[in-house]
N, C-alpha and C positions, 0 to 999 in steps of 0.2 A: 229311171236311172240305169246306166249301163250295167251289165253283169260282168263279174270279174273272176278270173282264174288266178289263184295265188300259187306261185312257184317257189319252192323251198329246196335248194340243193344242200346236201349234208354229207359229211364224211367223218366217221368216228366221233360223233358228238351226242352219244346217247344221254349223257348227263345234262345236256342243254336243250335237246330237241323237244321235250315235253313242254317246257315253258314257252318256247318259240311257237309251236303249233297251237297251244292253248290260247295264246294271245290273238290268234286268227279266229279260232272257233268262237271266242267271246266278243267278237266285233259287234258293234251296234248295227252296222250294215253288213249283212251276211254275204260273203262271196259265193259265187256259183259253185266253185270247187276249190279244194286245196290239194296240190300235187307235191308230194315229197319225193325228190329224186335222190336215192341213196347211192352215192358214188363209190360203192365197194366197201362199206363199213364192215368191221368185224368185232364190234364192241357191244353188241346187243341193241343197236338202234331199232331194229324191227320189233323187238320185244317192248321197248318203250313206246313205240307208236301204236302197237296193238292195243295197249291200255286206253288209247284215245279214240278207238273206234275203227282203225284201219283193219281190213279183213283179208289181206292177202296181196301178194305182188301182182300188179296189173289188174286188180279188181277194184270196183267202185262200191262204196256205200253211198249214202245220199250225196256227199260232196267230198269224200276223202279218197285220194288215190295214192298208192305207194308204188314206185318204180325202182327196182334194183338194177344196177348196171356195174360192169367192171370199172375199176378206178381209172378215170380219164381226166379229172380236173373239173374245176367249177364251171368253165365255159361249156364243156360238153354236157354237164349235168343241167345247166340252165337251158341249153338249146333243146335237149330232150323234153324238158318240162314245157317249153314254148310249143313244140310240135305236138305235144299231147294235150294241149289246152284247147278249150272249145268256145271260150267266151270273148267278148269284144275287147276287153282290157286284160293285161297281164300285170300283176303286182308281184314284185320280187321281195323275198325276205331271206336273209342269211340266217343259218341255223343257230348262230350265237347271239342274234338280236331278237327283239320283240317289239310289238306295237302297243301303243295305248289303245284302249277299247274303241275310241271314236276316230281312229286313224282313217279308215276308208270312208266313213260317213262325211267327215269334215273335208277330206280331199275331194270327194265327188261333188259336194255342195259348192266348194270353191271353184271347181272346174265348170260347173253348171252356171255359176254367176258370170263366168268369163266365156259363156257360150261354147265351151269345149273347143276353144280356138287353138289350143296347143295339143300336140299328140303325146307329149311326155310331161308328166307332172312330178314334182318332188316336194318334200316337206323339210322343215327343220328337225333337229334331233337332239337328244341328250347323250352325252358321252360318258361312259363308265369304263374306267381302266383299273383292272385288278380290284374290282368292287368299290372303287372310290370315284365319285363324280369329278370330272375335270372340265375346265373351260377351254373350248377350241381357241386357237390363235386367230388373230384378225384375218389372216390370209384364208382361213377356212370358212369365212362368213358366206352363208348361202344366199342365193338370189335367183331371180327369174329374168325372162326376156332374152335378149341376145347375150349369152354368156360364153361365146366362142373364145374370146380373148382369155377369160379365166380358165377355160377348159384346156388351153394350151399348156398352162403352167402345171396343173395337177388335176386330179379327179374332183370335180365340183358337185357331183351328184352321188349320194350313197345309194347303192342298189336297194337296200332295205326301205328306203323312203320313196322309191320310184313307182310310178303307175304309167304303163306304156300301152298305147293303142296298138293292136296287133298289126295294123297296116304298116307300121314302122319297120317291122322285120322283113316284110315283102319288099320295101323300098330300099333299105340300107343294109340288109343282111342281118345275120345273127351275131352272137359273141364269137370272137376269133379264137378258135381252139388251138391255134399255134402259141397263144400267150398263156403262160403259167400264172402270171400276175399281170395287173394293169389292164385286164380285159375290159373292165368297166370304163377306164379312161379312154380306151380305144373306141368303145361303143358310143359313149356320150359325145366324143369328139366328132365322129362321123355324122351324128345327128345335128349337133349344134353348129356345124359349119353351114347349115342350110335353114334351120328352123329355130324359133324361139321355144323356150321351155316355160312351163307354168310353175309357180312356187307358192307354197302355203307357209307363211311365216309362223307356224305353230310347231312346237317340239312334240311330234306325234310318234316318234320312234326312239327306242332305247338301244343305243349302239354300244355293244360290249367289246372291249379290247383288252390287250395285255396278256392273253393266254399264249402258250408256247407254240400252238399249231397255227397261229395266224400266218398267212402266206407272206405278208410284208416282212415278217421276221426271218423267213427262210431264204431270202434272196438279197444280196447286197446290190447297190446301184440300180434302184428301180428305174432310173431314167434310161437304162439300156433297153427296156421294154417299150418305153414311151417313144424312143427314137424310132423303133420299128413301126409304131403307129403313125408317127408323123411322116415317115417316108412313104407309107401307103397313101396317106392323105394327099401328099404332094403329087402323086401320080394320077390323081382324079382330075380328068380334063374339065369337069363341070365346076371345079372350085373357082370362086371369084378371085380376081388378082389381089385384092386387099387381104383376103384370107390366106392366099398362097404366100404372100410376102411375110405375113405375121407368123405363119407356120414355119417358114424357112428360118426366120430369125430365132424362133424358139428352138428349132432343131439344132442350129449352130450353138446356141447357149447350152443345150443339154449334152451335145457332143463334147464341149469343153469340160463339163462337169465329170463326164464318164472318163475322159482321157486323164484328168487329174487323179481320179479314183483308181484307175488301172495302174498308173505310174506309182502311186503310193503302195499298191499291193504287189508291185513288181510283176504285173501281168503284161509282159511286153507284146504278146500276140494281140490281145484286145486293144492295147494302146495304139499299136500300129494300124489295126483295122479302123479304129475310130478316127485317127489322124488322117487316113486316106479318105474316109467319108467326108470329113470336114473340108478337106481341100477341094473335093468335087463340088460340094454345095456352095463353097465360097465363090466358085467360078460361074455359078448360075446367075 
């Protein structure tokens, strides 16, 4: 079976990091290394990690690595983790989430049954919001195969469920550090425009939400960031025409949504900018 590097970005989540990392340490299939990238925490994150066996910034124990960096956002933290990883696969885990103990084992076995034909795999998940289990809406239903059409609408893969072959980063690049949010939407979109994904229909990840520091709560109009990603994609000369036209249609749809939101908030500058973009893409 392949060896895995687990990359965990965190920022001021000392109260959550122990449960998160412990869920990796206790896996039935042991990863080759666990890398925690501390994105400038000041809340005692290091002290919480030291209890679990971490022994110093940039130092390794058997499989535990801690890297402290100045605050730069989740994309830069993940990218540093990827660049410091040494194994064939990278599994991501957000510091407010956790894995069931058989997550990696079941995911790898499923990939093996499919002859490792896909370079990105993800699993189903359990949603917890403010300590209460909630059911995802129908639009959030997870799947595998060609999911490009679904990826245009929203983020269809949760980072904490994902397992990525390291060759993917060489081919399509890393997480876009210009994006404060929706960096996962951007990354999966770039991959799914060209390749299928593997899906394990088992809820192997516990995804926690509802807390005040969630990035999705800090920014209104998330489609503003998805528009940026779609514009990047449309500039890719290798993109097939069917994918191009689908991406353009979705871009126009998201532009309409942001225009309406900007008008409601009396943000005339943003509304004018988005209206001009919409006019340009309507002419293509």
